[in-house]
MDTraj code that builds the backbone (N, CA, C; nanometers):
import mdtraj as md
import numpy as np

residues = "MET LEU PHE ILE ASN LEU PRO ASP LEU GLU ALA ALA ILE ASN TYR TRP ARG THR GLN SER PRO SER LYS GLY ASP ALA LEU GLU LEU CYS PRO GLU VAL SER ALA LEU ALA LYS PRO TYR ALA ALA LEU ILE LEU GLN GLY SER LYS ARG LEU SER ILE ASP LEU LEU ASP ALA ASN ALA GLN LEU ALA TRP SER ALA TYR MET ASN HIS LEU ASN GLU ALA LYS ASN GLY".split()
xyz = np.array([
    [10.1505, 9.1591, 9.5693],
    [10.2837, 9.1547, 9.5153],
    [10.3644, 9.2770, 9.5764],
    [10.4832, 9.2475, 9.6218],
    [10.5693, 9.3519, 9.6848],
    [10.6665, 9.3954, 9.5788],
    [10.7008, 9.5292, 9.5864],
    [10.7918, 9.5877, 9.4904],
    [10.9037, 9.6523, 9.5665],
    [11.0200, 9.6611, 9.4953],
    [11.1346, 9.7384, 9.5417],
    [11.1519, 9.8550, 9.4448],
    [11.1633, 9.9774, 9.4991],
    [11.1864, 10.0846, 9.4082],
    [11.3400, 10.1139, 9.3964],
    [11.3774, 10.1838, 9.2977],
    [11.5150, 10.2033, 9.2634],
    [11.5990, 10.2655, 9.3813],
    [11.5485, 10.3720, 9.4492],
    [11.6266, 10.4256, 9.5587],
    [11.6459, 10.3253, 9.6741],
    [11.5433, 10.2425, 9.7021],
    [11.5602, 10.1456, 9.8080],
    [11.6621, 10.0329, 9.7698],
    [11.6593, 9.9955, 9.6441],
    [11.7591, 9.8950, 9.5964],
    [11.8965, 9.9563, 9.6051],
    [11.9117, 10.0796, 9.5685],
    [12.0429, 10.1472, 9.5785],
    [12.0874, 10.1591, 9.7233],
    [11.9970, 10.1887, 9.8160],
    [12.0314, 10.1915, 9.9576],
    [12.0771, 10.0574, 10.0097],
    [12.0114, 9.9507, 9.9637],
    [12.0516, 9.8154, 10.0060],
    [12.2000, 9.7841, 9.9565],
    [12.2207, 9.8184, 9.8296],
    [12.3563, 9.7965, 9.7741],
    [12.4566, 9.8779, 9.8537],
    [12.4291, 10.0052, 9.8852],
    [12.5191, 10.0845, 9.9621],
    [12.5417, 10.0264, 10.1034],
    [12.4397, 9.9753, 10.1622],
    [12.4490, 9.9137, 10.2955],
    [12.5486, 9.8019, 10.2871],
    [12.5309, 9.7103, 10.1895],
    [12.6169, 9.5905, 10.1793],
    [12.7607, 9.6338, 10.1454],
    [12.7752, 9.7425, 10.0651],
    [12.9161, 9.7897, 10.0352],
    [12.9852, 9.8352, 10.1598],
    [12.9120, 9.8976, 10.2566],
    [12.9760, 9.9367, 10.3795],
    [13.0029, 9.8198, 10.4750],
    [12.9223, 9.7193, 10.4630],
    [12.9411, 9.5987, 10.5476],
    [13.0577, 9.5142, 10.5017],
    [13.0734, 9.5111, 10.3672],
    [13.1770, 9.4300, 10.3069],
    [13.2332, 9.4977, 10.1867],
    [13.3269, 9.5894, 10.2054],
    [13.3846, 9.6619, 10.0942],
    [13.4519, 9.5732, 9.9904],
    [13.4644, 9.6279, 9.8716],
    [13.5345, 9.5524, 9.7588],
    [13.6733, 9.5092, 9.8065],
    [13.7168, 9.3955, 9.7496],
    [13.8460, 9.3388, 9.7887],
    [13.9340, 9.3190, 9.6745],
    [14.0648, 9.3194, 9.7034],
    [14.1709, 9.2834, 9.6099],
    [14.1919, 9.3852, 9.5022],
    [14.2859, 9.3519, 9.4138],
    [14.3196, 9.4390, 9.3012],
    [14.2057, 9.4585, 9.2076],
    [14.1232, 9.3556, 9.1958],
    [14.0121, 9.3575, 9.0995],
    [13.8917, 9.4245, 9.1625],
    [13.8974, 9.4617, 9.2891],
    [13.7825, 9.5225, 9.3642],
    [13.6606, 9.4366, 9.3563],
    [13.6748, 9.3097, 9.3867],
    [13.5633, 9.2161, 9.3812],
    [13.4527, 9.2528, 9.4786],
    [13.3326, 9.2463, 9.4281],
    [13.2130, 9.2792, 9.5080],
    [13.1807, 9.1647, 9.6026],
    [13.1254, 9.1942, 9.7179],
    [13.0713, 9.0963, 9.8086],
    [12.9502, 9.0252, 9.7338],
    [12.9162, 8.9085, 9.7774],
    [12.8038, 8.8309, 9.7131],
    [12.6737, 8.9088, 9.7167],
    [12.6500, 8.9809, 9.8255],
    [12.5197, 9.0530, 9.8375],
    [12.5126, 9.1642, 9.7338],
    [12.6199, 9.2437, 9.7240],
    [12.6244, 9.3529, 9.6278],
    [12.6105, 9.2962, 9.4871],
    [12.6841, 9.1936, 9.4598],
    [12.6830, 9.1358, 9.3274],
    [12.5368, 9.0894, 9.2913],
    [12.4725, 9.0251, 9.3846],
    [12.3363, 8.9787, 9.3597],
    [12.2403, 9.0921, 9.3384],
    [12.2512, 9.2002, 9.4124],
    [12.1592, 9.3101, 9.3989],
    [12.1975, 9.4018, 9.2817],
    [12.3164, 9.3960, 9.2314],
    [12.3628, 9.4827, 9.1250],
    [12.2940, 9.4394, 8.9945],
    [12.2631, 9.3166, 8.9837],
    [12.1995, 9.2664, 8.8552],
    [12.0609, 9.3264, 8.8385],
    [11.9712, 9.3146, 8.9410],
    [11.8397, 9.3773, 8.9174],
    [11.8484, 9.5340, 8.9147],
    [11.9433, 9.5884, 8.9839],
    [11.9615, 9.7344, 8.9787],
    [11.9970, 9.7751, 8.8352],
    [12.0931, 9.7062, 8.7725],
    [12.1275, 9.7383, 8.6376],
    [12.0070, 9.7177, 8.5447],
    [11.9317, 9.6150, 8.5641],
    [11.8138, 9.5884, 8.4782],
    [11.7136, 9.7039, 8.4881],
    [11.6891, 9.7531, 8.6093],
    [11.6036, 9.8690, 8.6273],
    [11.6538, 9.9902, 8.5529],
    [11.7804, 10.0151, 8.5624],
    [11.8402, 10.1287, 8.4969],
    [11.8293, 10.1171, 8.3510],
    [11.8625, 10.0067, 8.2940],
    [11.8578, 9.9842, 8.1472],
    [11.7177, 9.9890, 8.0932],
    [11.6224, 9.9376, 8.1715],
    [11.4846, 9.9392, 8.1264],
    [11.4087, 10.0675, 8.1511],
    [11.4728, 10.1570, 8.2286],
    [11.4112, 10.2863, 8.2631],
    [11.2956, 10.2636, 8.3619],
    [11.2999, 10.1535, 8.4365],
    [11.1931, 10.1255, 8.5292],
    [11.2206, 10.1914, 8.6654],
    [11.1217, 10.2076, 8.7500],
    [11.1398, 10.2673, 8.8771],
    [11.1234, 10.1684, 8.9927],
    [11.0704, 10.0467, 8.9577],
    [11.0557, 9.9461, 9.0597],
    [11.0497, 9.8127, 8.9946],
    [11.0664, 9.7071, 9.0782],
    [11.0493, 9.5700, 9.0293],
    [10.9938, 9.4860, 9.1370],
    [10.9256, 9.3784, 9.0974],
    [10.8654, 9.2834, 9.1883],
    [10.9747, 9.2043, 9.2634],
    [10.9608, 9.1934, 9.3935],
    [11.0521, 9.1074, 9.4687],
    [11.0540, 8.9661, 9.4122],
    [10.9426, 8.9207, 9.3637],
    [10.9351, 8.7827, 9.3050],
    [11.0337, 8.7633, 9.1863],
    [11.0743, 8.8713, 9.1281],
    [11.1675, 8.8586, 9.0093],
    [11.3141, 8.8500, 9.0499],
    [11.3443, 8.8721, 9.1796],
    [11.4781, 8.8554, 9.2259],
    [11.5158, 8.7095, 9.2350],
    [11.6434, 8.6803, 9.1984],
    [11.6903, 8.5432, 9.2129],
    [11.7111, 8.5159, 9.3660],
    [11.7394, 8.3915, 9.3988],
    [11.7485, 8.3516, 9.5396],
    [11.8565, 8.4338, 9.6123],
    [11.9727, 8.4567, 9.5520],
    [12.0764, 8.5293, 9.6218],
    [12.0383, 8.6708, 9.6494],
    [11.9705, 8.7367, 9.5469],
    [11.9224, 8.8755, 9.5655],
    [11.8144, 8.8790, 9.6685],
    [11.7233, 8.7806, 9.6727],
    [11.6230, 8.7806, 9.7724],
    [11.6802, 8.7676, 9.9117],
    [11.7843, 8.6890, 9.9290],
    [11.8510, 8.6768, 10.0592],
    [11.9146, 8.8064, 10.0999],
    [11.9852, 8.8690, 10.0112],
    [12.0513, 9.0006, 10.0395],
    [11.9481, 9.1028, 10.0707],
    [11.8391, 9.1079, 9.9978],
    [11.7347, 9.2090, 10.0269],
    [11.6669, 9.1780, 10.1581],
    [11.6372, 9.0587, 10.1887],
    [11.5739, 9.0180, 10.3166],
    [11.6633, 9.0557, 10.4341],
    [11.7971, 9.0299, 10.4246],
    [11.8845, 9.0587, 10.5359],
    [11.8935, 9.2084, 10.5514],
    [11.8963, 9.2845, 10.4443],
    [11.8984, 9.4321, 10.4482],
    [11.7697, 9.4781, 10.5207],
    [11.6578, 9.4307, 10.4848],
    [11.5301, 9.4736, 10.5445],
    [11.5284, 9.4334, 10.6942],
    [11.5857, 9.3228, 10.7302],
    [11.5908, 9.2822, 10.8715],
    [11.6764, 9.3814, 10.9464],
    [11.7850, 9.4226, 10.8828],
    [11.8756, 9.5266, 10.9468],
    [11.7939, 9.6530, 10.9713],
    [11.7230, 9.6968, 10.8723],
    [11.6412, 9.8221, 10.8844],
    [11.5377, 9.8096, 10.9990],
    [11.4749, 9.6929, 11.0044],
    [11.3732, 9.6725, 11.1101],
    [11.4323, 9.6726, 11.2491],
    [11.5492, 9.6068, 11.2587],
    [11.6189, 9.6040, 11.3874],
    [11.6666, 9.7431, 11.4283],
    [11.7129, 9.8210, 11.3387],
    [11.7581, 9.9563, 11.3649],
    [11.6354, 10.0457, 11.4063],
    [11.5267, 10.0205, 11.3415],
    [11.4076, 10.1005, 11.3687],
    [11.3479, 10.0671, 11.5087],
    [11.3493, 9.9388, 11.5434],
    [11.2933, 9.8929, 11.6676],
    [11.3937, 9.8946, 11.7789],
    [11.5148, 9.9230, 11.7492],
    [11.6254, 9.9415, 11.8406],
    [11.6480, 9.8596, 11.9496],
])
top = md.Topology()
chain = top.add_chain()
for i, resn in enumerate(residues, 1):
    res = top.add_residue(resn, chain, resSeq=i)
    for name in ("N", "CA", "C"):
        top.add_atom(name, md.element.get_by_symbol(name[0]), res)
traj = md.Trajectory(xyz[None], top)
């Protein structure tokens, strides 16, 4: 089972925020940030430091996977 820790989840949210900043008067979040914000909030509220990737919904898994692909591409340059 693979886990995401809180700092890595926060880094993914920050990555997506730079890729697609909030829009409009309501500062609407992009779909990736919105999807990752839910498990991030759950970790904070539960006082947990990590969660299983299996617990992410489909949208959060896609956002996480795309973020990890970005990191791998940057690393392998």
